[in-house]
C-alpha positions in Angstrom: 15.6 -11.0 33.2 17.7 -10.1 30.4 15.8 -7.9 27.4 18.3 -8.9 25.0 20.1 -12.0 23.6 23.3 -12.9 26.1 26.1 -14.3 24.0 27.9 -17.4 25.0 30.4 -17.7 22.8 31.1 -16.9 19.0 33.8 -17.2 16.2 34.6 -14.8 13.1 36.1 -16.0 9.8 37.0 -12.4 9.0 39.1 -11.5 11.7 40.3 -15.0 12.9 39.1 -14.7 16.1 37.1 -16.5 18.9 35.0 -15.1 21.9 34.2 -16.8 25.1 31.5 -14.3 27.2 33.8 -14.5 30.8 30.2 -14.6 32.5 29.9 -18.2 32.0 34.0 -19.0 33.3 32.4 -21.5 35.5 31.5 -23.7 33.0 33.8 -26.9 32.7 37.1 -26.6 31.1 36.0 -29.4 28.3 32.3 -27.8 27.5 34.3 -24.4 27.1 37.0 -26.4 24.6 34.1 -28.2 22.8 32.2 -24.7 22.3 35.3 -23.2 21.0 36.2 -26.3 18.1 32.7 -26.2 17.0 32.7 -22.5 16.4 36.0 -22.4 15.1 35.7 -25.4 12.7 32.3 -23.8 11.8 33.5 -20.6 10.5 36.6 -22.4 8.9 33.9 -24.7 6.8 31.1 -22.4 6.1 32.9 -18.7 6.5 30.8 -15.8 8.3 30.5 -15.3 11.8 28.8 -17.6 14.5 27.8 -16.9 18.0 26.0 -18.8 20.2 23.2 -16.6 22.0 20.7 -17.6 24.9 17.1 -15.5 24.4 15.1 -14.1 27.0 13.4 -17.7 27.8 16.9 -19.4 28.2 16.9 -21.3 24.7 20.6 -21.8 22.8 20.3 -20.4 19.8 22.9 -20.5 16.5 22.9 -16.6 14.9 25.4 -16.7 11.8 26.0 -13.2 10.0 28.4 -12.8 6.7 29.3 -9.6 4.9 27.5 -8.7 2.0 30.1 -9.1 -0.9 31.5 -12.5 0.4 31.4 -14.5 -2.6 33.0 -17.5 -0.2 30.1 -17.8 2.3 28.7 -20.8 2.2 24.6 -20.4 2.9 23.3 -23.6 2.1 26.0 -25.4 4.3 25.0 -23.2 7.2 21.8 -24.2 7.3 22.8 -28.0 7.1 26.3 -27.5 9.4 23.6 -25.9 11.9 21.3 -28.8 11.7 24.1 -31.2 11.9 26.0 -29.5 15.1 22.2 -29.2 16.9 21.9 -33.4 16.5 25.5 -34.5 17.4 25.8 -31.9 20.3 22.3 -32.4 21.2 23.4 -33.3 24.8 25.8 -30.3 25.7 23.2 -28.3 24.1 20.7 -28.8 26.4 23.0 -29.2 29.3 24.1 -25.4 28.7 21.0 -24.2 28.1 19.4 -26.2 31.4 22.6 -24.4 33.1 21.6 -20.7 32.2 18.0 -21.0 32.8 19.0 -22.6 36.8 21.6 -20.4 37.3 21.4 -17.0 35.6 17.4 -17.1 35.3 16.7 -18.8 38.7 14.2 -21.3 37.5 13.5 -24.5 38.7 15.4 -27.2 37.9 12.5 -28.8 36.7 
């Protein structure tokens, strides 16, 4: 089991870059594209740096950082956007958690 969070993917509005962890390359292309679109649109809209990370139990968490002097970062919109994505993308996010728990952590599918 991992002792720290494992990053699935992320987007950085400051460097205009997207990152996808190659350990998860076996995910379907449609899921990888959905993740990319979701992350990039989030950082274009809100700003900062967004990462989707698995914790030790295999739960998928949204993590957002911003530069201290970033006046364009929308802190209020950040929380609202995360809740919106968690609702709209619930099925995909739950499937990604199940994938991680079964194939990485070796838990039972039930």
